[in-house]
C-alpha positions as MATLAB code, in Angstrom:
seq = 'MTDILIIGAGAAGLMAARHASGAGKSVTILEARNRAGGRIHTLHIPDFSFPVEAGAEFIHGNLPFTKALAEEARVEYYEADGATWNVKDGKLHHGDLFEDGWEEFIEVLKRLDRDMSIEAFLNKHFTASKYESLRTSVIRFVQGYDAADASKASAFALREEWTNEDSMTGYRLKGGYSQIIDFLVSCCQKQGVVLQLNHVVKTIEWKNNQVEVTTHQGQQYVAKKLLITVPVAVLRSGAIHFIPQPTEHIHALQQIETGGVVKFLVEFKEAFWENNHTAFHSMPELHFLFSDAVIPTWWTQKPSTIPLLTGWLSGPSAAMHSHDQSALSQEAILSLAYCFGCTPAELGQQIKAIRVINWIDDPFSQGAYAYKTVDTIAALNVLSKSVDDTLYFAGEAFYHGPAMGTVEAALACGLEVAKKMIA';
ca = [
      -0.351   -0.284   -0.081;
       1.056    3.161   -0.840;
       0.307    6.654    1.255;
      -1.087    8.492   -1.695;
      -1.981    7.386   -5.113;
      -2.337   10.332   -8.173;
      -3.968    9.440  -11.286;
      -2.561   11.741  -13.969;
       1.158   12.649  -15.087;
      -0.079   16.234  -16.364;
       1.348   19.229  -14.463;
      -1.162   18.966  -11.776;
      -0.802   15.302  -10.771;
       3.281   16.158  -10.949;
       2.885   19.143   -8.586;
       1.240   17.210   -6.309;
       3.656   14.517   -6.515;
       6.617   16.247   -6.402;
       5.518   18.201   -2.537;
       3.347   15.239   -1.358;
       7.124   12.719   -1.389;
       9.338   15.744   -0.526;
       6.958   15.488    2.908;
       8.289   11.558    3.306;
       5.117   10.378    1.685;
       5.120    7.729   -0.755;
       3.691    7.957   -4.281;
       2.779    6.031   -7.467;
       1.724    7.892   -9.965;
      -1.068    6.091  -13.018;
      -0.501    7.881  -16.368;
      -3.173    6.720  -19.115;
      -0.569    8.121  -21.726;
       2.838    6.786  -22.837;
       4.181    9.982  -21.700;
       3.685   12.598  -18.657;
       2.311   15.850  -18.991;
      -1.000   15.705  -20.670;
      -2.040   18.407  -22.817;
       1.650   19.975  -22.465;
       2.988   17.926  -25.429;
       6.530   19.527  -27.157;
       6.903   17.841  -30.476;
      10.223   17.253  -31.646;
       9.531   15.384  -34.857;
      11.197   15.250  -38.731;
       9.316   17.350  -40.670;
       9.665   20.642  -38.186;
      12.902   22.347  -38.358;
      12.535   23.738  -34.772;
      10.131   22.124  -31.058;
       6.628   23.103  -31.286;
       3.634   23.057  -28.820;
       0.809   20.583  -29.742;
      -0.531   21.757  -26.408;
      -0.138   24.516  -23.992;
       2.245   27.337  -25.156;
       1.993   30.290  -23.633;
       2.291   32.132  -19.891;
      -0.718   34.510  -19.387;
       0.597   36.925  -17.583;
       3.201   37.630  -14.624;
       1.925   33.900  -13.278;
       4.163   33.277  -10.166;
       4.408   29.461  -10.254;
       4.955   29.079  -13.559;
       7.678   31.675  -13.607;
       9.181   30.213  -10.658;
       9.292   26.759  -12.139;
      10.906   27.878  -15.277;
      13.661   29.588  -13.100;
      13.756   26.132  -10.894;
      14.241   24.090  -14.279;
      16.500   27.178  -15.945;
      14.070   27.102  -18.713;
      14.470   30.980  -20.685;
      11.446   32.769  -21.353;
      10.475   35.841  -23.158;
       7.541   37.939  -23.837;
       5.707   37.201  -27.305;
       5.385   40.519  -28.731;
       4.247   42.125  -32.629;
       1.171   43.403  -34.863;
      -1.875   42.561  -34.871;
      -4.111   42.042  -38.320;
      -7.282   41.605  -38.904;
      -8.820   40.301  -42.107;
     -12.289   40.388  -42.833;
     -14.990   40.154  -45.940;
     -11.689   39.858  -47.713;
      -9.823   42.853  -46.913;
      -6.913   43.276  -44.734;
      -7.021   45.687  -41.997;
      -4.210   46.765  -38.971;
      -4.522   46.903  -35.388;
      -6.935   45.623  -32.887;
      -9.604   42.614  -33.462;
     -12.191   45.003  -31.400;
     -13.536   47.601  -33.232;
     -15.638   51.007  -32.307;
     -17.605   50.223  -29.116;
     -15.403   48.427  -27.506;
     -14.439   50.773  -24.429;
     -18.276   51.050  -23.959;
     -18.989   47.687  -23.819;
     -16.189   47.096  -20.678;
     -17.723   50.631  -19.115;
     -20.984   48.682  -19.133;
     -19.580   45.215  -18.010;
     -17.918   46.739  -15.053;
     -21.587   47.707  -14.169;
     -22.667   44.325  -14.020;
     -24.115   43.462  -10.488;
     -26.046   39.807  -11.104;
     -23.830   37.350  -13.076;
     -24.935   35.552  -16.655;
     -23.465   34.541  -19.764;
     -21.674   36.751  -21.998;
     -24.664   36.632  -24.839;
     -26.907   37.323  -22.164;
     -25.198   40.121  -21.211;
     -24.581   40.907  -24.882;
     -28.316   40.248  -25.782;
     -29.522   42.892  -22.556;
     -27.443   45.782  -23.560;
     -25.829   45.816  -26.689;
     -28.719   44.930  -29.264;
     -29.129   47.940  -31.024;
     -27.701   47.889  -35.467;
     -25.111   49.925  -34.648;
     -23.204   46.963  -32.133;
     -23.606   44.192  -34.796;
     -19.858   43.762  -35.174;
     -19.129   44.602  -31.886;
     -20.788   41.554  -30.664;
     -19.385   39.377  -33.304;
     -15.808   40.429  -32.612;
     -16.882   39.628  -28.390;
     -18.239   36.175  -29.471;
     -15.556   35.080  -31.308;
     -12.802   36.167  -28.990;
     -14.937   34.252  -26.074;
     -14.662   31.673  -28.612;
     -11.285   31.914  -29.769;
      -9.416   33.054  -26.633;
     -11.165   31.225  -23.953;
     -12.934   28.369  -26.271;
     -15.847   28.714  -24.648;
     -19.605   28.558  -25.668;
     -20.705   32.184  -25.534;
     -24.437   31.072  -24.106;
     -22.383   29.633  -21.292;
     -19.462   31.455  -20.433;
     -19.589   33.866  -16.912;
     -19.658   37.510  -17.857;
     -17.921   38.186  -14.330;
     -15.262   35.818  -15.447;
     -14.728   37.530  -18.539;
     -14.751   40.817  -16.759;
     -12.118   39.550  -14.173;
     -10.046   38.050  -17.430;
     -10.444   41.476  -19.681;
      -9.468   44.056  -17.136;
      -6.483   42.247  -16.363;
      -4.185   43.797  -18.969;
      -1.636   41.472  -17.277;
      -3.323   38.351  -17.998;
      -3.028   39.367  -21.291;
       0.619   39.417  -22.262;
       1.993   36.501  -23.149;
       5.499   34.893  -22.616;
       6.757   31.644  -24.305;
       9.393   29.246  -23.596;
      12.731   28.610  -25.050;
      12.946   25.018  -26.314;
       9.102   23.995  -25.485;
       6.677   23.635  -22.262;
       7.702   20.130  -21.872;
      10.595   21.300  -20.370;
       9.087   22.226  -17.255;
       7.430   18.364  -17.516;
      10.977   16.524  -17.971;
      11.908   18.938  -14.774;
       9.025   17.480  -12.634;
       9.485   13.867  -13.350;
      12.743   14.355  -12.782;
      12.253   15.833   -9.443;
       9.650   13.358   -8.868;
      11.709   10.284   -9.499;
      14.778   11.705   -7.257;
      11.856   11.648   -4.150;
      11.054    7.869   -4.766;
       8.052    8.433   -7.098;
       6.702    5.553   -8.703;
       5.340    6.513  -12.244;
       3.796    4.549  -14.404;
       2.594    5.047  -18.134;
       0.237    3.354  -20.157;
      -1.630    2.318  -17.124;
      -5.577    3.587  -17.917;
      -7.725    3.465  -14.562;
     -10.852    1.976  -15.201;
     -12.715    1.267  -11.566;
     -11.820    3.568   -8.149;
     -13.518    1.591   -5.458;
     -12.633    3.439   -1.794;
     -13.884    3.900    1.524;
     -12.511    6.044    4.040;
      -8.168    5.759    4.186;
      -8.626    2.933    1.149;
      -8.714    3.270   -2.613;
      -8.272    0.400   -4.348;
      -7.576    1.105   -8.152;
      -7.671   -1.101  -10.989;
      -6.819   -0.624  -14.628;
      -8.182   -1.474  -18.102;
      -5.613   -3.825  -18.187;
      -6.372   -5.726  -14.455;
      -3.423   -4.207  -12.400;
      -4.695   -3.252   -8.781;
      -3.403   -1.078   -6.793;
      -3.932    0.297   -3.562;
      -3.590    3.462   -0.928;
      -4.672    5.875    1.534;
      -5.723    8.752   -0.328;
      -6.461    9.072   -4.069;
      -5.733   12.159   -5.839;
      -7.859   12.210   -8.830;
      -6.135   14.681  -11.669;
      -7.993   13.412  -14.868;
      -9.627   16.701  -16.825;
     -13.108   16.892  -16.291;
     -14.498   16.577  -19.661;
     -12.751   12.339  -19.008;
     -14.685   12.474  -15.901;
     -18.050   13.925  -16.951;
     -18.234   11.276  -19.526;
     -17.676    8.189  -17.216;
     -14.521    6.689  -18.509;
     -13.738    5.935  -14.695;
     -16.360    3.875  -12.335;
     -16.414    5.118   -8.633;
     -17.426    2.080   -6.281;
     -19.423    3.876   -4.334;
     -20.535    6.713   -6.336;
     -19.326   10.266   -4.624;
     -22.542   11.909   -5.874;
     -22.593   15.342   -4.536;
     -19.002   15.726   -6.188;
     -20.111   13.573   -9.630;
     -22.948   16.154   -9.690;
     -20.551   19.573   -9.075;
     -18.129   17.754  -12.436;
     -21.273   18.154  -14.616;
     -21.046   21.951  -14.117;
     -17.831   22.256  -15.065;
     -17.403   23.352  -18.708;
     -14.195   22.250  -21.230;
     -13.739   24.124  -24.810;
     -13.299   22.075  -27.227;
      -9.892   23.057  -29.323;
      -7.873   21.622  -32.845;
      -4.752   23.149  -33.299;
      -2.557   23.514  -36.524;
       0.712   23.847  -36.541;
       1.838   24.768  -40.447;
       5.714   25.496  -40.793;
       6.788   27.424  -43.841;
       9.729   27.960  -46.091;
       9.908   32.067  -45.188;
       8.151   34.076  -43.200;
       6.764   35.428  -46.777;
       4.463   37.718  -44.925;
       6.992   40.075  -43.671;
       7.861   40.773  -47.183;
       6.015   42.614  -49.742;
       5.608   39.665  -51.688;
       3.863   39.820  -55.404;
       1.766   36.570  -54.426;
       0.744   37.148  -50.697;
      -0.738   39.862  -48.432;
       1.788   41.705  -46.064;
       1.753   42.060  -42.719;
       5.252   43.435  -41.305;
       5.700   42.356  -37.350;
       3.051   40.059  -37.854;
       1.583   38.372  -34.130;
      -1.840   37.959  -34.679;
      -4.220   37.221  -37.447;
      -8.029   36.948  -36.653;
      -9.931   36.974  -39.591;
     -13.981   35.634  -40.038;
     -12.088   32.059  -42.009;
     -13.241   29.123  -41.113;
     -10.231   28.499  -38.704;
      -9.932   32.270  -37.526;
      -6.858   32.612  -35.719;
      -3.444   32.608  -36.335;
      -0.393   33.744  -34.710;
       3.591   33.726  -35.281;
       6.207   33.142  -32.894;
       7.094   36.867  -33.061;
       9.904   38.462  -31.769;
      11.057   34.963  -33.129;
      11.433   34.470  -36.720;
      10.792   30.948  -37.014;
       8.465   30.847  -40.060;
       5.876   28.724  -38.300;
       2.022   29.661  -38.356;
      -0.239   28.260  -35.168;
      -4.102   27.942  -35.830;
      -7.018   27.802  -33.859;
     -10.205   26.469  -34.060;
     -11.726   26.262  -30.641;
     -15.263   26.349  -28.824;
     -18.390   25.358  -30.326;
     -17.223   25.332  -34.290;
     -14.817   23.671  -33.101;
     -16.852   20.206  -31.661;
     -19.311   20.644  -34.926;
     -16.571   20.681  -37.653;
     -14.698   17.856  -39.996;
     -12.550   15.175  -37.359;
     -10.538   14.024  -40.460;
      -7.032   15.224  -40.615;
      -6.839   15.316  -43.923;
     -10.324   17.346  -44.340;
      -8.867   19.849  -41.271;
      -5.327   20.228  -43.119;
      -6.709   21.294  -46.576;
      -8.634   23.703  -44.427;
      -6.196   25.260  -43.017;
      -4.540   25.987  -46.073;
      -7.601   27.080  -47.245;
      -8.143   29.370  -44.292;
      -4.669   31.067  -44.800;
      -4.965   31.356  -48.547;
      -8.484   33.510  -48.128;
      -5.901   35.763  -44.918;
      -3.096   36.255  -47.137;
      -5.047   36.851  -50.336;
      -3.897   34.347  -52.922;
      -4.648   31.004  -53.866;
      -4.209   27.543  -51.772;
      -1.482   26.178  -54.676;
       0.444   29.256  -53.723;
       0.405   29.134  -50.285;
       0.751   25.263  -50.631;
       4.294   25.841  -52.315;
       5.298   27.659  -49.485;
       4.140   24.989  -47.228;
       7.516   23.068  -45.450;
       5.311   21.007  -42.700;
       1.534   20.796  -41.212;
       0.335   18.644  -38.164;
      -3.091   19.028  -36.956;
      -3.439   18.655  -33.355;
      -7.302   17.565  -32.173;
      -7.873   17.683  -28.627;
     -11.936   16.973  -28.880;
     -10.567   13.319  -30.001;
      -7.644   12.835  -27.812;
      -9.638   10.225  -25.158;
      -7.390   11.049  -22.213;
      -8.580   14.826  -22.636;
     -11.266   15.012  -24.607;
     -11.024   18.942  -24.900;
      -8.752   21.721  -24.057;
      -9.394   23.390  -20.999;
     -12.334   24.745  -18.863;
     -13.926   27.442  -18.926;
     -15.986   29.836  -15.932;
     -20.014   29.514  -16.357;
     -22.412   31.191  -14.194;
     -22.867   27.805  -12.002;
     -18.824   27.287  -11.947;
     -17.861   28.957   -8.362;
     -20.647   26.563   -6.921;
     -18.955   23.453   -8.277;
     -15.863   24.686   -6.880;
     -16.624   25.156   -3.809;
     -17.525   21.128   -3.601;
     -14.946   19.813   -5.669;
     -12.303   21.469   -3.317;
     -13.364   19.706   -0.807;
     -12.057   16.150   -0.094;
     -14.706   12.777   -0.489;
     -14.423   11.746    3.655;
     -10.766   12.457    3.549;
     -10.141    9.745    0.683;
     -10.956   11.204   -2.546;
      -9.301   14.434   -3.598;
      -9.054   16.449   -6.715;
      -7.165   18.704   -8.738;
      -6.522   20.295  -12.311;
      -6.662   23.447  -14.009;
      -9.983   22.998  -13.982;
     -10.256   23.136  -10.067;
      -8.791   26.179   -9.664;
     -10.338   28.978   -7.643;
      -8.279   31.662   -9.087;
      -8.424   33.570  -12.079;
      -5.811   31.498  -14.050;
      -8.345   29.021  -14.204;
      -7.590   26.887  -17.763;
      -4.088   27.743  -17.254;
      -0.884   25.487  -16.554;
      -0.625   28.093  -14.084;
      -4.286   26.935  -12.523;
      -2.512   23.505  -12.830;
       0.439   23.656  -10.864;
      -1.188   25.749   -8.263;
      -4.230   23.280   -7.652;
      -1.644   20.564   -7.610;
       0.117   21.631   -4.781;
      -2.626   23.141   -2.761;
      -4.321   19.667   -2.784;
      -1.094   18.099   -1.971;
      -0.795   20.322    1.612;
      -4.263   19.168    2.139;
      -3.614   15.957    1.503;
      -0.554   16.029    3.963;
      -1.555   18.097    6.860;
];
């Protein structure tokens, strides 16, 4: 019997294991994948000339846990910067996504005294025809940045995010996010943590201070306490069977929403958007590109000159789109050709490598990251408590702070729950 059993070797599980094992507890981690990291996954593949991020990519602001861990692991990070370009109705514009009305929108949002969905807020205060473009931009941003459904996303949570300029500043890790995962794995193993990969959990049978976990392969693990860091979407799907069911916590899980994301990685032979090329629109210093294309959001590695464009299809539209890899790749080419004012064939001649990562179809994530709804706070109040001092939950979706849905949230929540478990 081990003191603490952890399901999931993502950021939360590893952070918790590091702290608990450092406090003298015996810890075993069961991970369904053949690697640690979960939704953090830096790809080192021959097609690309450099490491590329399949999952988490940015540090969203001056986040203490992530930055401290990066510095401890001696991983350098830099601020992402550059110009924003927009393509709407086939016309290229330089500047922010939001047009006239944004300041008025924020002022009205600040005066909101009862939470509601952001769609309901727009329907209540911004129905006039003059706000049509603003409404479209806000909903597009909610879907594109937060991967959220505007009919469910909390107006209070979005207000907190949009009025905090620091949270909109992005940093990147030189060499990739997986370096932090590798560092945490190394720390855990030095402290005696047992990490079991390719272990898909099937059932959790428990009573006070005793848990028995059975995997799909039939292996059984016994512990005094269990920390579950499995993504919410997977738990909601019923992929893991609890005996007995922690009814209140299972109900609370249904109130946590996860956004769907399909990510596109396209390496080009050169950063042609920086030049006045005859066949393409020129977008000097391009960092973010927003458009009304099927795949609407793209970004570069600016200020790095790496010729990579990352595409982002998220929110409800991602779930409704084709999941065929070839069709998605073709859609990426069509969207970029539209944005750059060229033919798909002309764009295709510039492509060196392309990769599509569909997090919705990933059986061990079933989505990207959580976002706050009107019901989230009440659900988190339940999920932050243990089940009979035996079952605990941690991860980016279970974090009470403003950074929900980020690596920071996973790290902070993992550490916080580990402290409770060994108290």
